Each structure stands twice: as structure tokens, then as C-alpha cells.
N, C-alpha and C positions, 0 to 999 in steps of 0.2 A: 735154552730151548725148552728143557724140561720144566724150568720154573715158569715160563710163559704158558705152557700147556696146563700146568697145575692151577695157575691163577685163572685161566679161562674156565676150567671145569668148576672151580670153586665159585667164581662169579655167577656162572649159569645156575649152579645149585642154589645159591642164595636167592637169585631172582625167582626161580621156580617155587622155592619155599615161601617167599614173601607173597606170592600170588595165591597161595593156598589159604583156606580158612584156618583159624586157630585150632580147631578141633582135629585138623589133619596131621598134627605133629606127633605122629606115632613113633615109638622108640625104634622100631625096625626101619622105619622110613628115615629117621635121623641117622642111623648107622650107615645106610646107603649113601647119604649125603656126604658123610665124612670120607668116604672112599673116593669121592670125586665124581660120582655119577648118581643119577636118580632113577629109580625104577618105579614107575607108577602102574598100578593094576588097571588095565584098560579093558573095556567091554565093547564088543562089536554090536552095533544096533542094525539089524537087518532092514533093508529097504522095504517100504510098504508095498504089499502086493497090488498089482494093477488088476482092476476088475475087467472081466471079459466084456462087460457091457460098456465100459468106458472106452475101450479100444475101438469098438464099432460104433460109429456115429451115423445113424440113419439119415439119408437124404430124401427130402420130399420131392425134389425135382428130378426129372429124367436126365440122362447124360446129355452133354452139349450137342453131340451129333444127332440125337433123336429130336431135340428141339429144333435144330436147323432143318431137319427133314420135314417136320410138321409145318414149319413156316413156309417152306417151299411149296408144300401142298396147299397151304392157304393162298399163296400168290397165284399159282397156276389155276387152282379152283376158282379164285376170284375172277381171273381173266376169262375162263370158260363161262362163268356165270353171266358176265357182262355180255359176251358174244351171243350166247343162247337166249338171253332175255331180249336182246335186240331182234333176233330172228323170230322169237315167239310173238313179239309185238307185230312184226311184219306179216307173219302168217295169219294171225287172228284178225288183223285189220285189212288184210288183202292189199298190202302196199308193196311197191316195188323196192327191192333192196339196192343199196349202192354197192356195185361190184367192181372193185379196183382192178381185178384180173378176170378175164374171160368174158367181158361184155355182158350180154344178157343171159349168160348161162346160169348165173346165180338165181335169177328169177325162174328159169325153166326148172331147176331142181326144187326150189321152194314151193312152186305151184303144182308140182307133179304128185302123183299118187304115192310116190316113194317117200314123201315128206309127212306121211301119216302112217301110224302103226296102230292097228286095232281101233281106229277112230280117234286116236290121240295124236295131236301134232308132234312130230319128232323133235322140233326145237324145245317144246315144253318138257319132254322126257329128259333131254339133255340138260336143261336148266335145273331140273330137280336133282340130277346126279351131281352136277358141278356144285350146286348149293350145299349138298350134304358133305362133299369133300371139303369145301370151304369152311363150313362150321366145325368139322372134325379137326381140320388143321389148326384153326384158331384155338379150339378147346385144349387139344393135346399140346399145343405149342406154348401154353402158359397164360392165355387170355382168360379172364374171368367172365364166363358166359353162363347163362342159366342152364345150358346143356351139361349134364353130368354123365360121364362115361368112364369106365375103367380103361387104363392105358392099353392093357392086353386086348380087351374087346375092341377098343378103338383101332388099334393096328390091324387086327384081323378084318374088321369091317372096311377099313380103307383098302386093304389088299383085295378083298372081294369086289368092291365097287369099281376100283380102278382097273382091275383085271377084266371085268365085264365091259367097261367102257372101251378098253383097248380092243377086245374081240369085236364089239359092235362097230368101232371105227374101221377095223380091217375089212369087215363085211361091207360097209358103206363105200369104202374105196373100191372094192370089187364091183359094186353096182355102178359106181361112177365110170369105171373103166369100160364096162360093157354096154351101158345104156346112155351115157352122156358124154362120151368122148374123152374120158380120163379125168384124173383128180384135178388137173389144172382148170377144168371147167367151173369149179366152185371153190373160190378162195376161202370162204367160210368153212366149208367141209374139210379142206386141207388143214386149216388152222386148228380146228377142233380135234382132228386126228393127231396132230403133233402134240397138243396139250394132253390128250388122253394117254398116248404112249409115254410121254415124259412123266406123268403122274404115276403110272404103273411101275416104271423102272426105278423111280425115286423111292417108292415104298418097298419094292422087291429087294433092293440092296440092303435094307435094314434087317432082313430075315436071314439067319444062318441056314446052312444046308440041312442040318438035323431038324431045325424048327420047321422048315418048309415041308419036310417029309411027314411031319406030324399033322400039319394043318392044310395040306394041299387039296384035300378032298372038297372042302367048302368052296374055295375059289373056282375050282374046276366045275363044280356042280352049278354054281350061279352063272358062270360063263356059258355052260351048255344050255341052260334055260334061255338065256338071252339069244343065243344063236338059233335055237329051235323056234322061238317066238317070231324072230325076224324072218326066218326062212318060210314059216307057215303063212305069215301075213303077206309077204311079197309073192309067194307062189300063186296066190289066188288073184293077182292083178291081171287085168285084161291085156291083150297084146298092144304094143306101142306103135302103131303106124304101119306103113307099107314094108315090104320084105327087104328093101334095100338097106344095107348096113350104114351107108353114109348118104343121107338125102336131106335136102332143104328145099321144100316146095311151098311157096306161098299159096294162100287160098285163092281159088278161082271158081267161077261158075260156068257150067257147060249148058249151052242153050238146048231146049227141047224142040225137036223139029216136027213131031207128029201132031196131027189134029186130034182133038178129043171127040169121042163118040158120045151121044146122049147117055148111053148106059154108063160109061166111064165117069161122066160128069155127075150123074145121079149117085153113083157109088162113092165118089169122092166127098159129096155133100153128106152122105150117110155116115161115112167113116169119121168125118169131122164132128158130126152131131153126137156120136157116142164116145168121143174122146180118144179114138184110135190114133196112134202115132207111128210114124215111120222114122227109124234111126238109120243114118247113113253117113258116108264120108265123101267129100268132093272128088277124091281120087278113085273111088270105087266104080268100076264099070258096071257091075250088077245093079248098083243103086241107080245109075243113069238109065239102064235098060228098064228098070221098074217104073221110073218116071215117064219114059217113052210110051209104056203101055197105057198110061192114063192120058197122055197127050198134054199139050201146052196149057190149055185152059183148066183142065181138071187137076193137074199137078199143083197149080197154085192154090187149090182149095184144101190140099192135104196138110195135116199137121206134121211137117217134116222137121226133124232135129238134126242139125249138122254137128257131128261129134268132133270135128277138127276145124273150128271156125277161124283159128289163127294160123292155119297152115300146118305143115308137117316138117319136122327135122328130127334128127336122132335124139331120142329121149323124150319126145313129146308124147303125152298120153291123152286119152280121151277126156272130155270134160266130165265132171261128176254126174251130170244128167244122163250120160250114156253109160258110164262105168257102173253106176249104182244099180242098174237093172240086169247086169250080168251078160253083156253082149258077147257072143262067141263068134260072130261074123256079120258081114253087111250084105244086104240090108237086113234090119231086124224090125219086125212089127210087134207092137203091143196092142192087142185087141181084147177088150173085155177082161183085162188083167192077165191075159195069157201072152207069154213071150214067144214069138215065132221067128225063128232064124231062117234067113235065106230068101231068095226071090220067089214071089208068088204070082200066079196068074190072076187076071181080073176075076175070073169065076171063083177061084179058090178064096180070094179075099171077100167076095160077096157072100159065099157060103159060111165062112168063118165068122163074119160079122153079123150074120142073120139079116142080110139086106133083102127086103121084101120084093124089090124089083127083080132080084135073082130068081125068087120063087115063081113070080108071075111069068118071067121069060121061059122058065123051064116047063110050065104047064101049057104054054101055047103050042 
């Protein structure tokens, strides 16, 4: 056993020595070999130090979750853009919309005064908002578009726009509920509201609580401006038909029973010649009494404007020809550019219009 061990050490030593270069045969080294073991001076080489810059590999693309969020914004923004583009076309071309739910209610909403804000068609405003969201979603989602915007600014802009859209949609749903019989009366309005709320919550979930505390002022400010503009624009709208909360009255004509006097006929001709107009509603009893003062023949000579030619139901507003002059009640006269509200006697109308026959009759 001892002999085998010695032979193993000796063989190992010879192999090690033979693998060394000739100049490595140092006397001390050889002495160690004779004892059956080899001691080689070894030196530890330290590992190369890793650079801090090599550890951190910058990424040019946002996290996967952010990309998914932006793509959802592009999808919902694109759907809203298609819907509002269609409604804008209908509004500008004065066409009837296809309404899958609610019958003719979609047309009632689209043709009402509530479909215009400060003279701008509401669908056109919605189309612009959805278009911006669509472009931002594509840009931040990785699409190469000519639009250049920093991701931080883009996220903040998306939050502000979608927040304002959600506030506006909530306000429109309120208008639908009190003026048009509920949100179900307009499927396009309901669909746009769902898209607006979805976009807002998709963006909102990407912001942490601490980050929201730092930037919440801007979204709240823009939403307050939108709400203030809508409230101001709609508060100046004229009343919407009779007092009844739920009414559906088709247009009808009431016959005039009285005969016209020569004076009334002359006055009617005079009012027509100077461009005076009487604005009224078929359901208005004071308007009917005003016509009875002129009589059957003279009333036909008046320039009468019916403000509800298609009848009345909940949510129906006056035609623009009536609402544009700021009618506060019926009947309303416009004589020589002056708007006169309320029923007038024949004598008052003659005096207000400068009718010479009135002066002659007064001097006799």
C-alpha cells in the first residue's frame, strides 16, 4: 500500500514537471519533487470589476403595461372618432341619423339646441377630443407618427382630456335625463359616454397615488372649465315647450272665428310692409287671442312664425328662427328691430309700428 502511494506521488510529480518549461527546473522545486509532492507558487488574479454603466442597460421603450394602455386608448379613441365623425356629418348636412334604439329620439337630440355649444356643433367638439386621444395613443404606443411628444407630457395630456370628456359626458347624461326622457333616448350619446368613462379609467389606473397628488390640479382645472362652459351655454337656452313634463302633441291649426275690421286689415298690411313679424306657438292661447283681434282675413296678412312646426314632445326646442331672437314668452313681436314680448292690443301695435291710420283715427 505504501509502495503504491509512493508510485502515485512520484508519477504525478513527473507529469507535472514534464509539463513545465525547462527554465522552471529550480533546485528548490526539484527538492520538493523528491519528497513526493510539488508545491507551486500560485497567484490569485482578481475578477475584473464590473462597471456601473454596464449593469444598467437603458431601455428606450416604455414598460409593457404602458404600451398596452396606450394601445387601448388608440382603440377606444378611434371608435369615438368614427362615431362623432358620423354625427358631425349628419349635423352639418342636416340628415336623419340611423337610431337603433329609441326611435326618432336620436334625431330629436341631434337637432336640438343642446347639440350646439357656443355656436359649434357638439359632435365636432367630440370628434376633435377623440381625435387627439387617438393620435396620442398611437404615438405613445410605439407607432412612428409625425407627432412628437414626451411620454410624461403625453400621459398628463391624456389624463386631462379624458377627465374633461368624462365630466362632459356625465353632464350630457344629466341633460338627457331631464330633457329627453333618459339616456336610452339616444344610443349614440350613451355609447360616447361609455367610451369617455372607459378612456378616463384606463389612463387613471396608470398613475400612482403620490403622482396623482402632484398633478391633480391640472385635470381638475380643465374639467372645471369644461363644466363651466357647458353650464353657461345651456343656461341661456330658451324654454322647451309647454309646462307638462311628459307631453307629445302633434302640430295642429286652430281656426279664427272673428271677422276682420277695416282698421285691422289696414294695420296687418302695414305690419307686413315694414317687415314686422309675430312669433308664436300653436298651443299658446295668447297667440290665438292675438290672431282673433285681427280677425280671419287680416291674420292671413301677418308675417307669422310658428316656433314648433313639427309639434311638441319632451325635449323639443324652438326652431332657430325663434330661439335666435331671444324669445321669453308667446306671442313675441319684432317691430322695427325691437323685440316685444306678450300679447298687444290693435292700438298698441299701430302706435308701436307708426301706422298712419292710427294717427288719423286718433285726430278724428
